[in-house]
N, C-alpha and C positions, 0 to 999 in steps of 0.2 A: 586500511579499510576498517571502519568502525562498525561493530556489532554489539547491540545492547542485550545483556543476559535476561532482562525482564520481558522481552518480546518473543513472539513466535514468528516464523517466516514461511514464505512459500518458495517453491523452486523456481518461480518466475519473478523472484526478487521484490515481493511486497512484504511489509511488516505488519503485525497486528498486535493490539493489546486490548483485551476484553476486560471491562469493568462493569458490573451490574447489568449484564446482558447487552451491553453496547460495545461494538468492536470499532476501535479507532484504527484507520488504515493509512498507510503511506508507502512510499517506495524506499528501498534500503540505500545505504551509502554506496554500496557496490553498484546498484542500478544507476544512481545519479552520476557516478563517475564514468560509467560505461556510455551513458547517453551524452555526456557533455552538457553544454549550456541549455537548460530547459527553457523553452519559449512558450509552451502551451500545456494546460492541464484541463481535463474535462471530466465531469461526473454529473449525474442527474438525481436529484432528490425525488423520492417516491419509487424509484426503480426497484423491482423485486429481482434479486440476483441469486444465482446458484454458485455454490462453492467452485472456485477455479474458472468460472466463466467471466467473460468481459463485463467490467462495471464502469469503464471510463477509458480515457486515453491520456497519454503523456508524449509530448513531442519535444525534440531538441533540434539544434542546428544539424546534428548528424543523423538522426533517426526518429521515426515514430513507433510507438509501442502501445499495445493494449495495457490497461490497468486491469488486473484480474482480482476478483473477490476472494479473499482468503476464507470466508465463511458465507453460507447462505443467509439471506434475509433481506430486509427492506432498507434502502438507503434513506437515512433520516436527515443527513446534513452533508453539505459539501463545504469545505473550507474556502469561503469567498476571498479571503486574503491571498491564498495560494492561486486561485483562479485568476485574480487580478494581477498578481505578481509572481508568475511561475518560477522565476529565478530563486525564490525563497527555498525551493526544493534543494537547489545546489548549496545554499548557505547552511542548512541543517535539515537533512531529510527526516530526522526523527522528531524534531520539534514541529516541523511544518507538514502536519498530516494532511490528507486529501479527502477522505470520506469517513463518515460514521455510519455503521450498519447495525440495525436491530437484529441480534443473532436469533436465527430460527432454531438451531440445533447445536448446543455446546458440545455434543459428542463429536462434531466435525473437528474440534480442536486436535484430536488424535491424529489427524491427517496433515498436520502442520509440522514444521521443522524447528527444533530447539536451536538456540544460538550456536552452540559448539558444532553441531552438525551442519548448520548453515555456513559457518566459516569454512568447513571442509568442502562444501559444494563450490565455493567461490575460488578455490585455489587452482 
């Protein structure tokens, strides 16, 4: 299982990287391995999302799962390449992000999990 040290994580297996008030969001390597072959990814530009609430969906041949927002804010962008080719999530879940969110409150970063702690959650 690959975990990147420069990212923060949710307990529901999303990763986030914040730069200049914009959060790039995807699912973790652990999540994509657990799901199996990803066949569908969904997110909606313009949605106002709350931290840890549903902000999209991801489906595989094995299961369907909600995509949860690691931070509150407005969805600015959905990765159309991943929407059109959901299997990219299996190829590299950290390169193939799903959403970008304009962060409403950076203090919420304190509610996320650092890489070493996330690795412990996945064992």
